[in-house]
C-alpha positions in Angstrom: 91.7 88.8 96.2 88.3 89.1 97.2 88.4 85.8 99.6 89.9 84.7 102.8 91.5 81.0 104.4 89.2 81.4 107.4 89.9 79.0 111.0 88.5 79.6 114.1 90.1 78.7 117.4 87.9 78.4 120.5 89.5 79.9 123.8 88.1 79.5 127.5 89.2 82.0 129.7 91.9 83.1 126.8 93.3 79.5 126.5 93.1 78.5 122.9 91.9 74.8 123.0 90.9 74.0 119.7 91.4 75.1 116.2 89.2 74.4 113.0 90.6 73.6 109.7 91.5 75.9 107.5 89.0 76.5 104.5 90.5 78.0 101.4 89.8 81.0 99.4 86.0 81.4 100.6 84.3 84.3 102.2 81.0 82.0 103.3 83.2 78.7 104.8 81.9 75.6 106.4 83.3 73.5 108.9 80.5 71.5 110.6 83.0 70.6 113.1 82.0 69.3 116.6 84.1 69.2 119.7 83.4 68.1 123.6 85.3 70.3 126.0 85.4 70.0 129.9 84.6 73.1 131.7 86.6 74.3 134.5 83.4 75.2 137.1 84.7 78.8 137.5 85.3 79.2 133.8 84.2 83.2 132.7 83.9 83.3 128.7 84.2 80.9 125.7 85.7 83.1 122.8 85.6 82.0 118.9 88.2 84.0 116.8 87.6 83.9 113.2 91.2 84.1 111.5 92.4 84.1 108.0 95.5 82.7 107.3 98.3 83.9 105.6 101.3 82.1 104.2 103.8 85.0 104.1 102.8 87.0 107.5 100.8 86.7 110.6 97.5 85.3 110.6 94.8 88.3 110.7 92.1 88.4 113.2 88.7 88.9 111.1 86.4 88.8 114.1 85.3 87.1 117.6 82.4 86.0 119.1 82.2 85.9 123.1 79.8 83.4 125.0 79.9 84.0 128.9 79.0 81.8 131.4 75.8 84.1 132.3 74.6 83.3 128.6 74.8 79.6 129.2 72.7 80.0 132.3 69.6 82.2 130.0 70.0 79.4 127.8 69.8 75.9 129.4 69.1 73.9 126.9 71.8 75.3 124.6 71.9 78.3 121.9 72.0 77.6 118.4 72.2 80.2 116.0 74.0 83.1 114.0 76.4 85.5 116.1 77.8 89.0 115.0 81.3 89.1 114.8 82.6 91.7 117.3 86.2 93.3 116.1 89.4 92.7 118.1 91.5 95.8 117.0 88.9 98.7 118.1 90.5 100.3 114.8 89.2 97.6 112.6 85.9 97.7 111.1 84.0 94.2 111.2 81.6 92.6 109.1 80.3 89.0 109.3 78.6 85.9 111.4 79.9 82.5 112.7 76.5 80.0 112.8 77.2 77.9 116.4 76.0 75.5 118.1 76.7 75.3 121.7 74.8 73.2 124.9 76.4 72.7 128.3 75.9 69.3 129.9 76.2 68.0 133.1 76.0 70.7 135.9 77.8 72.9 133.4 81.2 70.5 133.1 80.7 69.5 129.5 80.5 71.7 126.4 79.3 71.0 123.1 80.6 73.2 120.7 79.7 73.0 117.1 81.6 75.6 114.8 79.2 75.3 111.6 79.8 78.1 108.9 80.6 81.5 108.5 79.6 84.6 105.9 
């Protein structure tokens, strides 16, 4: 139909901790949702999956971005900007970007993640 019903799932080390609202019938969703999560001191990766909700079958994975501990160390004041989605299934082509703002406060213990929009 030329549109999706996107939402995001945020995982820390493969544990799903957040699900955004679904934005219906769009290829340019706006969420503007902000979350604060306590990080385990030994976490490795924050993954944000962009999904396409499907009422009749399993939801499709549009793509994902990964923010590693090392990336957060490289940006001690946080990161804000567009990140290109990468594929989850190597046989699928992925196009798109997600606009995030990520800050870690309190000696890498409190993650403040704002999921802004995608295209």
